[in-house]
N, C-alpha and C positions, 0 to 999 in steps of 0.2 A: 512594483507593488508587492508587499508581503503576502505570503501564502495565507489562505484561510486555515483556521484551526477547527478541530472536531472535539466534542465531547460525546462519548459513546458509553452506554451502560446497558447491561443485560441482567435480568434477574427473574425469578419466578417464586411466587408465594406458595406455601403449602395450602392445600384445599381449605383448611379450616379458617384461614384468614383472607381468602381471595376477595371477598366483598369488601372487607376494610382496607385491603391493600388498593383496590381500585379507588375507593374514596380518598385515601391518603394521596395517591398519585395525582388524581384528577383535580383535587380541590387545594392541595398544599404544594407538593413537591414539584410538579410540572409547571404550574403557574408562576412559582418563584423563578424558575430558570427562563421560561418563556418571556418574562418581562425584564430580565437582567440586562443591564447595559453590556453591549458587545455580543450578545446572543442574536444571531442574524435569522435563524429558523429554529424551529422546535417541532418535533414529531414523535408520536409514539406508534409502535408497530407491534403486531401480534404474530407468532410464528405458526406457519402452515406446515413446515417440514424441517424438523430439527429441534434443538433445546439449547438454552432456556426459552420460556414461552414469550417473555416481553423484551422488547428493545426500545431504548430512547436514543434519538440522535439530535444533537444540536450543533449547527454550523456556527462558528465563532469568527469574529472580525479578524483575529489573529491569535497566535499561540500564547500570548501573554494575558488574555482575558481572565483565565482562571487564577492569575496571580494578582489581579487587580481588586481594589476596594469594593466594587459593587458585588462581585462574586463572594468576596470574604464575608459580606454581610449576611450571606444566605448559606454558606458552606459550613465545613466540618465543625468549627467551634461555635457555630450558631444554629446548629441542628436543633429542632424542637424535640421534646420528649416523644411525640408521636413518630417522628422520623427514626429515633433511636430504637424504638420498640419494633417498628416494622423492619428496619434494616437488619436487626439481629435475628429475625426469623426467616428471611428470604433465602432461597436456593439459587445456585447458578450465577452468583455475582461476578461480573467482570466489567472493568472500567478502563477506558483508554482516553487519554488526553493526547490528541495526535495532530500532526501537521500535514496538510494536503500536499503531497509530492507530485500528483499527476490529477488533473491538468494544472492546478494550482489555485485557481480562483472560482471554481464552480461551486454552486450551492444546490442543496436539495431542491428538486422541482424546477431547476433552471431550464430544462427543455420540456416542460409540461408535466402533468401528473403521472404517477407511476402505479400500475396495478399490482406489481410485486417489487419487493427490494430483496436482492440476494446479498448476503453478507459472507465474504470469505475472510478467513483469519489465517495468516502465516505466522505461527507462534515461534517466538525466540528466533527470528530470521535475521541474518546480518544485514546491514544497510546495503551491501554489495548486491543483494538479491533483487533490488528494485528494477533493474532493467529487464530481468527475466519475467518479473511479475507483469510489468506493464505490456510486454510483448505477448504474454499469454492471455491477459485480459483483452488486448486488442484483437487477437485471433479469435477469441471466443465470442466477443460482443461488439467489436468496432465495425460500424458501417451497417449494421443490420437493423431492419425496420422495427424489430421487436425491442431494440435497445433505446431508451431515452438518453441515458448517459451512464458512464462509469467513472469512478474516481478512486484514487489510492492515497492511503494515509500511512504515515510512520509514527509509531508511538514508542517512546522510551518508557519502560516500565520501572516501578520502584525497586524491583529485585535486580536491576542492572541489565536485564534482557531487553530486547526490542521486538515489536510487532509490526507486521504490515497488515492493514485492514482495507479491503476492497469493498466498496459499496456500488452495486449495479442496479440501476433503475430500469425496470422492464416495463413494457406496455402490455405484455401478454405473460402467461405462466411459464414460457420456455426458459430453461436454465442451462442449456448446452447438452450435448450428447454424451453417451457412456464413453469413459476413457478420455474425457476432455481435459482432465487434470494433467495429462502428459504435455499440454501445451506450454506448461510452466517450466519444463526442463527440470534441472537440478532444484529449482526452488519449490517444486511440488513436495519435496520431502517435509516441508514446514507447514503444509496445510493440515489444520487440525479441527476446523470448523467450516461448514458450508450450509447455512440456514436461509430459508425462504420465508419472507414476512410480507404481510399486508397492513396498510395503515389501520390503526386503531382509532375508533371513534366511539365515545361513550354512548351517544345517542345522536342520530342525525336530526338536524332541525326539522321539525314538522312531522317526525315519525309517529309521535302520539299527541295529536292536536289537543289543545285543552278543550273541555266540554263547555259550550256556551250556555 
């Protein structure tokens, strides 16, 4: 079986357009991708510790989904005027089109819901760093009751560099002890982002019942 793919995006709107940003993401941008052929999961997350504020994660059936006709119908050359306006204003934009290298076929929520999602980014890391990163993640999170699962992705970036992205799904807020980055050995030099997120929900069903 081929490895699953991942589409990851981070961004943060300036305060002046926060409300419009949420309307755009919740009613146009996110639903388009959630319903796109080849997109297996779709989730939005809000940052508790770190920056940028918002994270979107989509598991893909394989790494070719973003080159297919279904995605082309909603992607770059088909962006709406609303999308162009919002994207021109947001801060902290980062995008990764990645291949799952560990364990290979796991998807978000595969071991149940997570109270926290920890995002590790190893920026401009060589492909040879994969073993050290998996070993470090295993030491930090493997076999612990707090850990629902962890996954590692490899992304080739347009500028010719490559990034490793680790997504750790936790059942509690625990994110490791001080100095834990040492578990990655030489690969620790590439860590440039460790953010903690919680699932974003615009409004939980029934939170504000309609008046009868």
